[in-house]
MARVOGU-106389 format. One record per residue (C-alpha): residue number from 0; x, y, z. Coordinates in steps of 0.02 Angstrom, whole numbers, plus 50000, padded with zeros to 5 digits. Layout:
// residues N
  marke     px     py     pz
    NUM      X      Y      Z
...
//
This chain:
// residues 367
  marke     px     py     pz
      0  53534  51628  36559
      1  53547  51458  36480
      2  53380  51357  36444
      3  53414  51221  36579
      4  53301  51142  36700
      5  53372  51020  36847
      6  53286  50939  36982
      7  53258  50957  37144
      8  53353  50822  37195
      9  53492  50881  37087
     10  53485  51043  37178
     11  53514  50951  37335
     12  53670  50869  37290
     13  53751  51021  37198
     14  53705  51098  37383
     15  53801  50969  37480
     16  53964  50945  37357
     17  53982  51137  37360
     18  53975  51165  37522
     19  54086  51012  37590
     20  54209  51043  37439
     21  54335  51152  37504
     22  54293  51131  37680
     23  54339  50965  37725
     24  54478  51013  37642
     25  54567  51131  37781
     26  54557  51154  37954
     27  54389  51250  37978
     28  54363  51342  38127
     29  54542  51279  38193
     30  54568  51477  38281
     31  54439  51406  38415
     32  54552  51258  38434
     33  54451  51118  38515
     34  54297  51210  38496
     35  54300  51217  38319
     36  54150  51113  38296
     37  54053  51228  38399
     38  54094  51386  38284
     39  54043  51265  38145
     40  53875  51227  38213
     41  53866  51412  38239
     42  53930  51469  38076
     43  53774  51339  38007
     44  53634  51432  38093
     45  53719  51582  38032
     46  53724  51527  37854
     47  53528  51463  37856
     48  53477  51646  37926
     49  53578  51715  37770
     50  53503  51595  37654
     51  53330  51649  37709
     52  53400  51807  37611
     53  53432  51740  37467
     54  53277  51640  37471
     55  53153  51804  37479
     56  53244  51894  37351
     57  53221  51723  37235
     58  53021  51726  37287
     59  53046  51921  37219
     60  53124  51869  37053
     61  53092  51679  37024
     62  53154  51696  36853
     63  53298  51808  36873
     64  53485  51789  36922
     65  53561  51940  37055
     66  53630  52008  36896
     67  53472  52044  36823
     68  53369  52065  36972
     69  53499  52204  37059
     70  53450  52306  36907
     71  53291  52294  36942
     72  53316  52327  37114
     73  53439  52480  37108
     74  53401  52543  36934
     75  53495  52493  36764
     76  53696  52579  36785
     77  53709  52526  36969
     78  53632  52364  36958
     79  53756  52321  36817
     80  53916  52397  36921
     81  53848  52288  37068
     82  53822  52141  36959
     83  53999  52168  36874
     84  54080  52161  37070
     85  53977  51989  37084
     86  54054  51930  36928
     87  54227  51956  36992
     88  54201  51902  37150
     89  54124  51735  37090
     90  54280  51721  36973
     91  54393  51790  37119
     92  54325  51635  37237
     93  54367  51514  37074
     94  54526  51546  37062
     95  54560  51540  37281
     96  54476  51381  37271
     97  54578  51319  37119
     98  54721  51365  37222
     99  54674  51271  37366
    100  54649  51121  37272
    101  54828  51141  37157
    102  54925  51161  37322
    103  54846  51011  37394
    104  54919  50893  37253
    105  55077  50984  37218
    106  55109  50973  37407
    107  55068  50775  37432
    108  55059  50672  37254
    109  55126  50768  37102
    110  55263  50835  37207
    111  55375  50878  37058
    112  55225  50937  36972
    113  55209  51139  36923
    114  55070  51225  37008
    115  54995  51294  36832
    116  55011  51123  36749
    117  54881  51029  36911
    118  54770  51209  36882
    119  54779  51200  36697
    120  54702  51019  36674
    121  54573  51049  36811
    122  54498  51223  36707
    123  54516  51146  36543
    124  54392  51019  36628
    125  54281  51139  36696
    126  54286  51244  36534
    127  54223  51070  36447
    128  54085  51043  36581
    129  54024  51235  36552
    130  54017  51201  36347
    131  53904  51036  36394
    132  53790  51141  36497
    133  53723  51147  36671
    134  53584  51013  36661
    135  53751  50897  36616
    136  53854  50970  36774
    137  53701  50911  36879
    138  53673  50735  36823
    139  53867  50709  36837
    140  53847  50767  37014
    141  53717  50650  37038
    142  53810  50500  36966
    143  53968  50550  37093
    144  53854  50602  37247
    145  53826  50424  37298
    146  54003  50371  37278
    147  54067  50508  37371
    148  53973  50479  37531
    149  53993  50286  37504
    150  54182  50345  37522
    151  54152  50438  37657
    152  54070  50335  37769
    153  54201  50194  37751
    154  54336  50310  37789
    155  54232  50368  37958
    156  54211  50182  38000
    157  54425  50154  37960
    158  54470  50305  38067
    159  54328  50228  38208
    160  54409  50049  38194
    161  54603  50094  38193
    162  54587  50176  38363
    163  54638  50335  38316
    164  54495  50431  38415
    165  54526  50499  38574
    166  54377  50592  38643
    167  54489  50675  38800
    168  54572  50795  38645
    169  54401  50870  38656
    170  54421  50939  38816
    171  54409  51069  38901
    172  54247  51134  38810
    173  54272  51308  38814
    174  54420  51302  38896
    175  54448  51487  38832
    176  54272  51559  38860
    177  54141  51594  38707
    178  54260  51747  38634
    179  54372  51635  38507
    180  54216  51535  38475
    181  54118  51688  38441
    182  54276  51772  38338
    183  54292  51620  38224
    184  54104  51624  38189
    185  54100  51779  38139
    186  54265  51800  38050
    187  54273  51615  37963
    188  54133  51491  37981
    189  53971  51599  37955
    190  54049  51633  37787
    191  54137  51498  37743
    192  54076  51396  37678
    193  53881  51405  37729
    194  53891  51602  37674
    195  53945  51573  37502
    196  53774  51501  37459
    197  53767  51686  37361
    198  53833  51569  37217
    199  53660  51496  37210
    200  53589  51666  37180
    201  53639  51636  37012
    202  53559  51459  36984
    203  53413  51458  37078
    204  53306  51492  36929
    205  53357  51342  36842
    206  53248  51231  36984
    207  53113  51161  36887
    208  53019  51158  37057
    209  53024  51328  37132
    210  52919  51297  37288
    211  53048  51151  37317
    212  53205  51273  37350
    213  53191  51318  37525
    214  53200  51157  37575
    215  53301  51069  37460
    216  53441  51201  37489
    217  53426  51218  37697
    218  53422  51045  37700
    219  53576  51008  37604
    220  53650  51154  37691
    221  53620  51064  37864
    222  53666  50884  37814
    223  53844  50967  37743
    224  53868  51067  37920
    225  53815  50901  38008
    226  53964  50821  37879
    227  54084  50961  37924
    228  54062  50941  38113
    229  54093  50770  38126
    230  54259  50793  38004
    231  54305  50930  38128
    232  54283  50827  38287
    233  54355  50679  38201
    234  54504  50779  38162
    235  54521  50865  38334
    236  54509  50705  38414
    237  54625  50593  38317
    238  54763  50715  38298
    239  54733  50841  38477
    240  54742  51020  38448
    241  54893  51070  38412
    242  54933  50968  38267
    243  54745  50998  38202
    244  54808  51199  38208
    245  54961  51167  38134
    246  54906  51060  37996
    247  54897  51112  37827
    248  54765  50988  37772
    249  54702  50913  37923
    250  54573  50787  37878
    251  54733  50696  37758
    252  54860  50695  37901
    253  54705  50601  38001
    254  54679  50476  37853
    255  54882  50463  37813
    256  54873  50384  38005
    257  54742  50238  37973
    258  54813  50087  38019
    259  54715  49914  38035
    260  54781  49744  38027
    261  54950  49789  37958
    262  54871  49769  37790
    263  54735  49910  37760
    264  54851  50074  37762
    265  54900  50213  37646
    266  54725  50287  37603
    267  54777  50447  37548
    268  54739  50407  37363
    269  54550  50382  37406
    270  54548  50541  37514
    271  54621  50631  37372
    272  54485  50571  37233
    273  54355  50612  37359
    274  54430  50803  37365
    275  54463  50806  37167
    276  54272  50781  37136
    277  54221  50905  37284
    278  54339  51043  37231
    279  54272  51022  37033
    280  54104  51047  37078
    281  54153  51209  37202
    282  54263  51280  37065
    283  54127  51245  36925
    284  53982  51317  37022
    285  54098  51465  37069
    286  54148  51478  36875
    287  53977  51461  36772
    288  53902  51573  36915
    289  54029  51718  36846
    290  54023  51674  36662
    291  53830  51663  36656
    292  53837  51850  36766
    293  53947  51910  36627
    294  53844  51837  36493
    295  53689  51928  36574
    296  53774  52103  36610
    297  53860  52108  36418
    298  53703  52023  36328
    299  53808  51873  36266
    300  53698  51749  36177
    301  53788  51586  36231
    302  53874  51602  36416
    303  53995  51470  36332
    304  54069  51604  36214
    305  54151  51674  36376
    306  54226  51536  36457
    307  54393  51516  36389
    308  54431  51691  36423
    309  54391  51701  36590
    310  54441  51527  36620
    311  54610  51595  36583
    312  54578  51740  36686
    313  54563  51626  36842
    314  54689  51519  36804
    315  54809  51662  36799
    316  54732  51714  36956
    317  54727  51555  37047
    318  54930  51553  37014
    319  54968  51741  37052
    320  54852  51754  37192
    321  54994  51745  37331
    322  55172  51675  37329
    323  55171  51535  37435
    324  55021  51422  37518
    325  55052  51519  37692
    326  55013  51690  37605
    327  54863  51618  37515
    328  54794  51537  37687
    329  54841  51688  37774
    330  54744  51790  37666
    331  54605  51679  37651
    332  54568  51691  37841
    333  54595  51864  37882
    334  54562  51969  37712
    335  54447  51885  37626
    336  54309  51863  37747
    337  54293  52043  37810
    338  54325  52144  37649
    339  54241  52008  37506
    340  54126  51893  37615
    341  54037  51993  37719
    342  53996  52142  37576
    343  53947  52015  37435
    344  53875  51879  37565
    345  53766  51981  37701
    346  53777  52168  37669
    347  53741  52185  37475
    348  53591  52038  37508
    349  53511  52132  37631
    350  53519  52318  37581
    351  53424  52228  37415
    352  53301  52147  37518
    353  53266  52300  37613
    354  53247  52407  37450
    355  53138  52270  37371
    356  53023  52243  37498
    357  52978  52424  37497
    358  52976  52423  37290
    359  52848  52276  37292
    360  52751  52358  37444
    361  52728  52512  37342
    362  52678  52406  37170
    363  52552  52319  37284
    364  52485  52474  37356
    365  52454  52550  37174
    366  52374  52406  37117
//
């Protein structure tokens, strides 16, 4: 592990920026239509429960990342295998998020720029951040947090004052019953973005005050969950259910509709700035977790030595992961949650916690 320490406030900022990252970008919970906001709140509640599993594991092994303590729980060889799978998982998720933001930029602003060029610029910036160290990444997060939040509040007010909000679009509530909401909750919102807190199992040992981990992380999840829910409500109220479901980037469509006094309009660029910052931190934390995990498993003294080759892997994967954006989204909504998110975010950590509980109870009994 890198010898870095961050404050509780910096951890809070990273949690919020990470959770909101790409969840603001896409139409989260769109399968539940006008009840998407309900599925998001259920996802938040489920995500908080999942985080308590990570937190309990952290209490057992406060100085170790998941790639280390999994070896103590399951044994050296099985633990290394599971840890390696987590490294691949983190890097794969980094490549998926990189593809999300590359597609956004190439389909809106940089329409004549190849996807690989946009993704290459982003990954080079992230590799530079990894070389500077985790403390620097956390301080940059603090710097951008207030700017991003002010922009978000101003954007919300502009949407309100432009008369785009039509609350009747949110009705009827539970039109198709609770089944679509539950299906969306289990298949999407519990794992994305709230279950993605699994990445912090690699980062929690860096906090200088471990006693604040629980309240800081859960507070950051609640704040980001409320923000994502409000964004979803605004998108549905402004666009209507049909357009909300069909739009690739609903918030971008909402922002582009802002017209006030024939003077304030074309605010897409501010939306892009916000999403680039959010995307940077989400990709960076996933990538950092993958690099740190690989360095831990393969016993590298400096994790920075792995950032360039693994950065090349993430860049290559982001371009080849799907032939087009529609395929990428379909894969992300139907395949990834069931075959990747559920095992790595919920099933494996739950099993690790059960084994760790009995192992530690035996130790206490023998003492």
